[in-house]
C-alpha angles and dihedrals in degrees: 000000000000122000124202099225096187130227099277091054093045090051090052092049090049089052093049092045091050091052091049091048087236091283104183097157121116110243116217125189105220126222099034129120139161118269111245091253092053094054089071094054124104124258129244126198110193111200122191122192103191113232094004097153117214094255101044100093092059096034093054098032100245094186098187094048092046091050093047092044091052091052091057138006132327128183122214083238142320115240117227123223120249122298095037093218131133105251098040093048099043088051091046091053092051096045105031090232132118114248094254088053098049096038104240092109098163141354085264125023144141130247112210096198093050092037085219139119126235118207132164090240096048099096098193091054094046090053095044108101093201089078093062124079127185128039114283116218093250090054090048090050096045092048088055091049097255115129122235137191133199126199087187132322132155109280095004090120093057125085096236109191083357092297132114127177112276089241122028146146132220108243114266136138096223101087108093117240091240090060093047092053091044090052093053090051090049091051089056091048093058118110111281093255091055099037118110116232096192118052131173125203127184135202117191098176103095094049093049095050094044090052093051101038107014131257093277096053129114087241090059090049090052091050092051089050090049091053092044093051093049095044086055091051093047093051092047091052093048095043090057088069094061095222127145093260122165120199128207116188115190145140136227099231145333131254138235135191111251138191100264094170104059098039127170121255126209106286116254089236090072112089105206091200087065101034133050109222122189127199117281148147109183095037139001126216115210111199112197116222088200120027092219090075096055101082099041091046091048091052092047092049093048090052094049101037116120110150100024143048123240122214135180107221087235090065108036120145107285093225091065096060085216106118133114091270090055094046098102094170100037094242104129121099119253089238124028125198119204119189125224109245133277084030119084136180121250105204116155095334105104108216114012115230122246092239122049144169137183096102133122107315089222090070105100093228089060093058119116133215128256124184127156135181139166138086095307093056134077118249126244093358129147121199132189124259119286140177121271092237086078096066093077098061090042093058092042090054094049091049093044093240123153113235103228102182133059107262135183096231130084142180101244094115102021094056084077089060093062126090112252 
């Protein structure tokens, strides 16, 4: 199936590819192998379809996903962590920690101690392991002498705690889907001592098309069908090997149509000589250069606010786990502005997309998908909605890995997803 990606998306991909020097080579860390005891463990393939809202498979008749879901486990939804953005949530899924606890608090943010900015398009920052807290699942596996492989995932290119996946790729959109699927099959055909037991796989197409054309567009439908078709092909290729492979298909967040015509500007009450303000649409972080300006600016903003809420980081909604007390790496703004949907801010972004995310995870349109199937999972079982922090301990349990760090997730709900 061919997808018309559109000129804005192609320009973005060209930019990303240029930054990554079009690195399409598979990177392999030499000298590693599975311990004998790990060779006998099951396999998990974790598939993320960016922006694949909880209702899209049924809404757009994703026949392969619906069939696979019905053979295993499906959740009513999976709740994203705040803010419901790509980098914070992918890293939450892979660490079991809320964004403020693992340090990737937004797609773009500022670190006071480093006096540096992190942004998803700043290649040196993305590759710098000092930005990433927690222990990603591939690091957990590798430290316990179980091999891992990543065909893309947030932070998988960085040596977190000095460890990368044994097999990984630098993110690019050049490698054809046929080759990606073929590579996963080849990984699973390696000798047992060299075969990865934990594999990640990433689809960006739905998110890109929803941003450009909205979640109800024909382009979004085509992207859902593209993902569905290729998940079906991936599963067919893997199933032909007759291994004990478990699949988890999920997403990082949902998507909603926003008012991208009458956008919100930076309020006049914010003095940019006294506050550092980074680009944003679904939330704005205001970093005070001098603490004495925080309270008077907060009061002025609260008085003037019409289409947005104003929070001190010391008094954020508890349910978001995004307050000063949660800010383990001191990376949240002192004041945070949150627009009232369908309004969004337009600070340093050029033209705002038609579809957006990053809002309160409790909003139904921000809910993500969770389906799972394979020998470790129950059959024909539906479970209630849960938070994405719970995926980490689930995968660790299936793989027989010992969780070594304190995490935010647990198995209260997802125990019901496992075969008894």
